C-alpha positions as CSV (number, residue, x, y, z in Angstrom):
1,M,12.7,-2.8,11.9
2,T,14.8,-4.7,14.4
3,D,15.5,-8.6,14.6
4,Q,12.3,-8.8,16.7
5,G,10.2,-7.1,14.0
6,Q,9.7,-3.8,16.0
7,L,9.3,-0.8,13.8
8,I,12.2,1.9,14.1
9,W,11.1,4.2,11.2
10,S,8.7,4.1,8.3
11,G,8.7,6.1,5.0
12,P,6.4,6.3,2.0
13,E,3.6,3.8,2.0
14,S,3.0,3.4,-1.8
15,N,4.8,3.9,-5.0
16,A,8.3,3.6,-3.5
17,T,10.7,0.7,-3.9
18,N,14.4,-0.1,-3.9
19,F,14.9,1.7,-0.6
20,K,18.5,1.3,0.6
21,W,21.3,2.8,2.6
22,Q,24.3,4.1,0.5
23,L,27.4,6.3,0.7
24,Y,27.0,9.7,-1.1
25,Q,29.7,12.2,-0.8
26,G,31.2,10.4,2.0
27,R,28.0,10.5,4.1
28,P,25.5,7.7,4.9
29,T,22.3,8.4,2.8
30,L,19.0,6.5,2.3
31,T,17.6,6.5,-1.3
32,Y,14.5,5.3,-2.8
33,W,12.8,5.1,-6.2
34,G,9.3,6.6,-6.4
35,G,7.0,6.8,-9.3
36,L,4.6,4.8,-11.5
37,T,5.2,1.0,-11.9
38,T,3.7,-0.6,-15.1
39,S,1.1,-3.0,-15.2
40,G,-1.0,-5.1,-17.8
41,A,0.8,-6.2,-21.1
42,N,3.9,-3.9,-20.2
43,I,4.4,-5.0,-16.6
44,G,7.8,-5.1,-15.1
45,H,9.4,-1.5,-15.0
46,G,8.6,2.0,-14.1
47,Y,9.2,5.8,-14.5
48,G,10.1,7.9,-11.7
49,N,12.7,9.6,-9.6
50,I,15.2,8.8,-6.7
51,T,15.0,10.6,-3.5
52,F,17.9,11.1,-1.2
53,L,17.6,11.3,2.7
54,D,20.2,12.2,5.1
55,E,20.5,10.7,8.7
56,T,17.8,13.1,10.0
57,Y,15.5,11.7,7.5
58,N,15.3,15.1,5.7
59,V,15.1,15.1,1.8
60,T,18.4,16.4,0.6
61,S,17.8,16.1,-3.1
62,V,15.7,14.4,-5.8
63,L,17.2,13.0,-9.0
64,C,14.8,13.3,-11.9
65,P,16.3,11.8,-15.0
66,K,15.1,12.7,-18.5
67,F,16.6,11.1,-21.4
68,D,16.9,12.0,-25.0
69,N,15.0,10.3,-27.7
70,Y,13.2,8.3,-25.0
71,N,10.1,6.3,-26.1
72,T,7.6,4.8,-23.4
73,A,5.4,3.2,-26.0
74,G,1.9,3.2,-24.6
75,D,2.7,3.9,-21.1
76,G,2.4,7.6,-21.4
77,T,4.6,10.8,-20.8
78,F,6.5,11.3,-17.5
79,A,8.3,14.1,-15.8
80,C,11.1,11.7,-14.5
81,E,12.2,8.6,-16.6
82,S,14.3,6.3,-14.3
83,D,13.1,2.7,-14.1
84,I,12.5,0.8,-10.8
85,H,15.1,-1.6,-10.9
86,E,18.4,0.0,-10.3
87,S,19.7,3.3,-8.5
88,Y,23.3,2.5,-7.6
89,L,25.5,5.3,-6.1
90,T,28.9,4.7,-7.3
91,D,32.1,5.3,-5.3
92,R,32.9,8.3,-7.6
93,G,29.6,10.2,-6.6
94,T,27.7,9.4,-9.7
95,M,24.4,7.1,-9.9
96,I,23.8,4.4,-12.1
97,V,20.1,4.1,-13.2
98,S,18.1,1.7,-15.4
99,A,15.6,2.8,-18.1
100,Y,13.3,1.0,-20.4
101,N,13.1,2.5,-23.9
102,A,10.6,1.1,-26.6
103,T,12.7,0.4,-29.7
104,Q,11.9,-0.8,-33.1
105,T,13.7,-4.0,-34.1
106,D,13.4,-7.0,-36.4
107,L,12.0,-9.9,-34.4
108,T,11.8,-12.3,-37.2
109,S,14.7,-14.6,-35.7
110,I,12.4,-15.4,-32.7
111,G,9.1,-15.6,-34.7
112,G,8.0,-12.1,-34.5
113,P,7.5,-9.4,-37.1
114,A,10.3,-7.6,-39.1
115,D,8.9,-4.3,-37.8
116,G,8.7,-5.3,-34.2
117,W,9.4,-3.5,-31.0
118,I,11.3,-4.4,-27.8
119,W,11.8,-2.8,-24.5
120,D,15.6,-1.8,-24.7
121,S,16.4,-2.0,-20.9
122,R,19.3,0.4,-20.9
123,F,21.5,1.8,-18.0
124,Y,22.9,5.3,-17.6
125,E,25.6,6.7,-15.2
126,L,24.5,10.2,-14.4
127,N,26.0,13.3,-12.6
128,T,23.7,13.5,-9.5
129,T,23.9,17.3,-9.6
130,T,23.3,18.1,-13.2
131,N,21.7,14.9,-14.6
132,E,24.3,14.9,-17.2
133,V,24.9,11.4,-18.9
134,I,28.1,10.1,-18.2
135,F,27.8,6.8,-19.9
136,R,24.8,5.1,-21.6
137,W,24.6,1.2,-22.6
138,S,22.0,-0.2,-24.8
139,P,21.5,-4.1,-24.8
140,I,20.3,-4.2,-28.4
141,E,23.3,-2.6,-29.6
142,H,25.2,-5.5,-28.3
143,V,23.0,-8.5,-27.6
144,P,20.9,-10.0,-30.3
145,V,17.1,-10.7,-29.6
146,N,17.6,-14.4,-30.3
147,K,19.8,-14.6,-27.0
148,T,16.5,-14.4,-25.0
149,F,14.9,-17.2,-23.2
150,M,11.7,-15.4,-22.8
151,P,8.7,-16.5,-25.3
152,I,7.7,-13.5,-27.4
153,S,4.0,-14.5,-27.2
154,D,1.6,-11.8,-28.3
155,N,4.2,-8.9,-27.5
156,G,6.5,-7.2,-30.0
157,N,4.2,-4.4,-31.2
158,S,4.5,-0.7,-30.6
159,T,2.0,-0.4,-27.6
160,S,3.3,-3.7,-26.2
161,P,7.1,-4.2,-26.8
162,F,8.8,-7.4,-26.2
163,D,11.1,-7.4,-23.0
164,Y,13.7,-9.7,-24.4
165,F,16.6,-8.5,-22.1
166,H,15.2,-7.4,-18.7
167,L,18.1,-5.6,-17.1
168,N,17.4,-5.8,-13.2
169,S,20.8,-4.8,-11.8
170,V,24.0,-3.0,-12.8
171,V,27.0,-1.7,-10.8
172,N,30.3,-0.2,-11.7
173,I,33.5,-2.2,-10.9
174,G,36.3,0.4,-10.3
175,E,36.8,3.0,-13.1
176,D,36.8,0.8,-16.1
177,C,33.9,-1.8,-16.0
178,Y,30.3,-2.3,-15.4
179,L,28.6,-5.6,-14.2
180,A,25.2,-5.9,-15.6
181,N,22.7,-8.6,-15.3
182,S,19.8,-9.8,-17.8
183,R,17.0,-11.8,-16.3
184,H,15.7,-12.9,-19.8
185,T,18.9,-14.0,-21.3
186,W,20.1,-15.6,-18.1
187,T,23.4,-13.9,-18.4
188,I,25.8,-11.6,-16.5
189,Y,27.8,-9.2,-18.6
190,L,31.2,-7.5,-17.7
191,I,31.1,-4.4,-19.8
192,S,34.0,-1.9,-20.9
193,K,33.4,1.6,-19.9
194,A,35.7,2.8,-22.5
195,S,34.0,1.2,-25.6
196,G,30.7,-0.2,-24.2
197,E,31.7,-3.6,-25.5
198,I,31.1,-6.8,-23.8
199,I,34.3,-8.2,-22.0
200,W,32.7,-11.5,-21.0
201,Q,29.5,-13.2,-20.6
202,F,28.6,-15.6,-17.8
203,N,25.5,-17.5,-18.9
204,G,23.5,-19.6,-16.5
205,N,22.6,-22.3,-19.0
206,D,26.0,-23.3,-20.6
207,G,28.6,-20.9,-18.8
208,G,28.9,-18.5,-21.8
209,D,32.6,-17.5,-22.2
210,F,33.5,-19.7,-19.1
211,E,34.4,-23.4,-18.6
212,I,31.9,-24.6,-16.1
213,P,32.9,-26.9,-13.1
214,E,31.4,-30.3,-12.6
215,D,29.6,-28.8,-9.6
216,F,28.0,-26.0,-11.7
217,V,24.6,-24.9,-10.5
218,H,22.5,-23.6,-13.4
219,F,20.8,-20.2,-12.7
220,A,18.0,-18.6,-14.7
221,W,15.7,-15.6,-14.3
222,Q,18.1,-14.3,-11.9
223,H,18.2,-11.0,-9.8
224,F,20.4,-9.0,-7.7
225,V,23.9,-9.8,-9.2
226,R,26.7,-8.0,-7.4
227,P,30.3,-8.1,-7.3
228,H,32.2,-9.1,-3.9
229,N,35.7,-9.6,-3.0
230,I,37.1,-7.7,-5.9
231,T,40.8,-8.1,-6.7
232,F,43.0,-7.3,-9.9
233,E,42.8,-11.0,-10.9
234,S,39.1,-12.1,-10.0
235,F,36.1,-11.3,-8.0
236,D,33.1,-13.2,-6.6
237,V,29.6,-12.7,-8.3
238,L,26.5,-13.0,-6.1
239,I,23.5,-14.5,-7.8
240,Y,19.9,-14.6,-6.4
241,N,18.8,-17.6,-8.4
242,N,14.9,-17.4,-9.5
243,N,15.6,-20.7,-11.6
244,N,12.0,-22.1,-10.6
245,Y,10.4,-19.3,-12.9
246,S,9.4,-20.5,-16.3
247,P,6.3,-19.2,-18.3
248,Q,5.7,-23.0,-19.5
249,E,6.5,-24.9,-16.3
250,P,6.6,-22.8,-13.0
251,H,7.5,-23.9,-9.6
252,V,9.8,-26.7,-10.4
253,N,13.3,-25.6,-9.0
254,A,13.7,-24.0,-5.6
255,T,15.3,-20.7,-5.3
256,D,18.9,-20.8,-4.2
257,L,21.7,-18.2,-3.4
258,L,24.9,-18.7,-5.2
259,V,28.4,-17.3,-5.2
260,Y,30.9,-17.9,-8.2
261,T,34.3,-16.8,-8.6
262,L,35.2,-15.3,-11.9
263,P,38.4,-14.0,-13.4
264,V,38.9,-10.3,-14.7
265,P,40.7,-10.5,-18.0
266,S,41.9,-7.6,-20.1
267,S,39.9,-8.9,-22.9
268,T,37.9,-12.0,-23.8
269,S,40.2,-15.0,-23.8
270,S,39.9,-18.7,-23.9
271,G,40.4,-21.0,-20.9
272,M,38.5,-18.8,-18.5
273,K,37.0,-21.0,-15.6
274,A,34.1,-20.3,-13.3
275,T,34.3,-21.7,-9.8
276,L,31.3,-22.4,-7.6
277,K,32.4,-21.0,-4.2
278,F,29.3,-21.2,-2.2
279,R,25.7,-22.2,-2.4
280,I,22.8,-21.8,0.1
281,Q,19.7,-23.6,0.1
282,T,16.8,-22.9,2.4
283,S,15.8,-25.6,5.0
284,K,12.2,-25.6,3.3
285,P,12.3,-25.0,-0.4
286,L,11.0,-21.6,-1.4
287,Y,9.7,-21.0,-5.0
288,D,10.2,-17.3,-5.8
289,D,9.4,-16.2,-9.4
290,S,10.7,-12.8,-9.2
291,Q,12.9,-10.3,-7.3
292,G,14.8,-11.0,-4.3
293,S,18.5,-10.3,-3.0
294,Y,21.3,-11.8,-1.2
295,F,24.2,-10.4,0.9
296,P,27.1,-12.5,2.2
297,Q,29.7,-11.8,4.8
298,M,28.1,-9.2,6.9
299,S,30.3,-7.9,9.8
300,N,29.3,-10.9,11.8
301,G,30.3,-13.3,9.0
302,N,26.4,-14.1,8.3
303,S,24.5,-13.9,5.1
304,F,21.2,-12.1,4.6
305,A,18.5,-12.7,1.8
306,D,15.0,-11.7,1.0
307,F,12.8,-13.9,-1.3
308,G,11.0,-11.2,-3.4
309,Q,7.3,-12.1,-4.0
310,L,7.4,-14.1,-1.1
311,P,7.9,-11.5,1.6
312,I,10.3,-13.6,3.6
313,L,13.7,-12.5,5.2
314,K,16.4,-15.0,6.2
315,E,19.7,-14.8,8.0
316,F,22.2,-17.7,7.6
317,D,25.5,-18.2,9.5
318,P,28.9,-18.7,7.9
319,S,28.1,-22.4,7.1
320,G,24.9,-21.5,5.3
321,K,22.7,-22.7,8.3
322,E,19.5,-20.8,8.6
323,I,19.4,-19.0,11.9
324,W,16.7,-16.5,11.6
325,S,13.5,-15.9,9.5
326,A,10.7,-13.5,9.2
327,Q,7.6,-13.0,7.1
328,L,6.1,-9.6,6.6
329,G,2.9,-10.4,4.6
330,V,0.9,-12.8,2.5
331,N,2.9,-14.3,-0.4
332,N,2.4,-12.4,-3.6
333,L,0.3,-9.8,-2.1
334,A,3.1,-8.3,0.1
335,Q,6.5,-8.2,-1.9
336,I,10.0,-7.1,-1.1
337,Y,12.2,-6.2,-4.2
338,R,15.4,-5.9,-2.1
339,A,16.1,-6.1,1.6
340,Y,19.3,-5.2,3.6
341,K,20.5,-5.7,7.2
342,L,22.4,-2.6,8.1
343,D,25.4,-2.4,10.7
344,G,26.3,1.2,10.6
345,W,23.1,3.2,10.2
346,V,22.3,5.7,12.8
347,G,19.2,7.8,12.4
348,R,18.8,11.1,14.0
349,P,15.3,12.3,13.1
350,Y,14.7,16.1,12.9
351,Y,11.3,15.7,14.2
352,K,9.8,14.4,17.6
353,P,8.4,10.9,17.8
354,D,4.7,10.1,17.9
355,L,3.6,9.0,21.5
356,V,0.7,6.7,22.1
357,V,-0.5,5.8,25.7
358,E,-2.5,2.6,26.1
359,E,-3.1,0.7,29.4
360,G,-0.6,2.8,31.2
361,K,2.1,2.0,28.7
362,G,3.8,4.6,26.3
363,Y,4.6,3.6,22.8
364,D,6.6,5.9,20.6
365,K,7.8,5.7,16.9
366,W,9.1,7.9,14.0
367,S,7.2,7.7,10.9
368,W,7.1,9.9,7.8
């Protein structure tokens, strides 16, 4: 759609999410996840595939991951097992995907059963041609369940595992590291590709491995963590802060958009400091419980964000002033997982547009 809300092109109308523009093998590519999203006691993840489209909107390939020793608990059996949260094309031509595996775990440290079950929200780096697993990372192998801020409630059994970690974004940083985000531990992790070990942790409650500044803005239940301005010494971390969400006391803290600068050490060391570089607060407070994304420094210097379960888009100037806003539907009924404003995409549909004539005027559009 344009800035004026005019439709340019539309794709699938259901069971599709995480639609975005990426580079694949040097060419502009559109990707989206399609499949089954979970509901009920196991709400919050999914099982499906990732479709690739070229600039003509032709489907060029479909990635259908199947994982060894994969347990979907009571959700069923699926042809493709990639989760909804992440499908990131790396600069080396591979794809990083998330996947939620039911795993038996001792939950006594958080008041659960010794023979309890969790959703182990893993990520995999895959060869996009062969589906070969290049790298696999499992939270439960590195992060204890008592690091969660999520109440266990009635979950933790074999048909309703406890989602203690909830991975919702992960990307590679160069050849050596991954940056992964856990909504339910309020923590961002820098992970070694060589060993799978955690290099450092940045926690929204107390800073984790970092000294926190006096102007530290706490973050919690966060989404869409991304690195930016990467150098050999440091990089900026973008955080979409859903801090208002709380199972006990929701709608207290308004959603804000954060940028922290963090160092890149060779190993975990003392004396690391986090620096708050930028914070955006909306002119009218918005209380978004889940989802959402934030992109700073577009080609015009502006920032762009969507507000998840509140289907609102906003653009901000370099000072953080709100300069454009749109709402696409009713709050909570229409939801936007992630949204992007594109500078470089040029579509060249392989098919002719639909034409409708009404009161002497012609209207055309391309749709799937």
